[in-house]
C-alpha positions in Angstrom: -0.2 -0.1 0.0 2.9 2.3 0.9 4.6 1.6 -2.4 1.6 2.6 -4.4 1.2 5.8 -2.4 4.7 6.9 -3.0 4.6 6.0 -6.7 1.3 8.1 -6.9 3.0 11.0 -4.9 6.2 10.9 -7.4 3.9 10.9 -10.5 2.1 13.7 -9.2 4.8 15.8 -8.1 6.6 15.2 -11.6 3.4 16.1 -13.4 3.3 19.6 -11.3 7.3 20.1 -12.1 6.8 19.4 -15.5 3.5 21.1 -16.2 3.8 23.9 -19.1 1.5 25.8 -16.8 4.2 26.8 -14.7 6.6 27.3 -17.4 8.3 30.8 -18.3 6.1 32.7 -20.4 7.0 34.3 -23.6 9.7 37.0 -23.6 10.4 36.9 -20.0 13.5 34.9 -19.9 14.8 37.3 -22.9 13.7 40.6 -20.7 15.7 39.1 -17.5 18.7 38.9 -19.9 18.5 42.5 -21.1 18.0 43.5 -17.4 21.2 41.7 -16.4 22.9 43.2 -19.7 23.4 40.1 -21.3 20.9 40.8 -24.2 21.8 42.1 -27.6 22.7 46.2 -28.3 19.2 48.0 -27.9 17.3 45.2 -26.2 15.9 47.8 -23.5 13.3 49.0 -26.4 11.4 45.8 -25.6 10.5 47.8 -22.3 7.5 49.9 -23.0 4.9 51.8 -20.7 5.1 51.1 -16.9 8.2 48.9 -17.5 10.5 51.5 -19.0 11.3 53.3 -16.0 12.6 50.6 -13.8 14.1 49.0 -17.0 16.3 51.8 -17.6 17.4 51.7 -14.4 19.0 48.2 -14.7 19.5 47.8 -18.5 22.0 50.2 -18.6 25.6 50.6 -17.0 26.0 51.9 -13.6 29.8 51.6 -12.0 28.1 52.5 -8.4 25.4 49.9 -8.7 27.5 47.3 -10.2 30.1 47.7 -7.9 27.5 47.6 -4.9 25.9 44.4 -6.0 28.8 42.5 -7.0 29.2 40.1 -9.8 26.1 38.1 -11.2 26.4 34.7 -9.6 23.0 33.2 -10.7 19.7 33.8 -12.3 17.0 31.3 -12.3 13.2 31.0 -13.0 11.4 30.8 -9.4 7.6 30.6 -10.5 4.6 32.2 -11.6 3.1 35.2 -9.1 -0.2 34.6 -8.3 -2.8 37.1 -6.8 -3.5 35.1 -4.0 -0.1 34.7 -2.6 0.5 37.4 0.1 4.1 38.0 -1.0 3.1 38.6 -4.7 0.0 40.6 -3.9 2.7 43.2 -2.6 3.8 43.5 -6.1 0.7 42.9 -8.1 -1.1 45.4 -6.5 0.7 48.3 -8.1 0.5 46.4 -11.6 -2.2 46.2 -14.1 -1.6 42.4 -14.6 -1.7 39.4 -12.4 0.7 37.7 -14.8 4.0 37.8 -14.2 7.1 35.5 -13.8 9.5 35.7 -11.1 13.1 35.1 -11.3 15.4 35.1 -8.4 18.9 36.8 -9.3 21.7 36.5 -7.0 24.8 38.6 -6.9 27.9 38.6 -4.8 26.4 41.1 -2.7 22.7 40.8 -2.8 19.5 39.5 -4.3 16.5 40.3 -6.2 13.4 39.0 -7.1 12.2 40.3 -10.9 8.9 40.0 -11.7 8.2 40.3 -15.4 5.0 40.6 -17.4 4.7 38.4 -20.3 5.5 39.9 -23.9 2.6 41.4 -25.8 2.0 40.2 -29.2 4.2 42.8 -30.4 7.2 41.5 -28.4 6.9 44.3 -25.6 7.0 44.0 -21.8 4.6 46.6 -20.4 5.0 45.6 -16.7 8.0 44.9 -14.9 8.6 45.3 -10.9 12.2 44.8 -9.3 12.8 43.8 -5.6 15.7 44.0 -3.6 15.3 40.6 -1.8 14.8 37.3 -2.5 11.6 35.5 -3.5 9.8 34.6 0.1 7.3 31.9 -1.3 8.9 28.5 -0.9 5.5 27.4 -2.5 6.6 28.9 -5.8 9.9 27.0 -6.2 9.9 25.2 -9.5 6.4 26.8 -10.2 4.3 25.0 -7.2 1.8 27.5 -6.2 -0.1 27.7 -3.1 -2.6 24.5 -3.4 -1.3 23.2 -6.7 0.4 19.9 -5.7 
């Protein structure tokens, strides 16, 4: 009986981790690369509307900022924001969309939570939020939103 339960749980968890519903959405990975100045020249033009101002601060070089944050150590997809998550709601209430991918970006001296809305049909990112702390909710790791097991 325990063997069957364990196999069922393993299959359910594997389905959750591989579900396309929890995959990165269109344009968010390219947007992150641009914010980290690893994208092609002029990539900051992909940010329009409310995303323009925050993107401009991070997609351009700044010796002071770059020195203070240190070298890039890692960046990874953390999950998708949900309006029913207390940590995400703090971010989402200032946005027009609830559809945002979260990236955990680690530097030598600090860590960011980067919320990026998927690109529109024209390839533009219209919503962006950057918080200067690590993502909080462990239920979002690998895309597991609360209540989705």
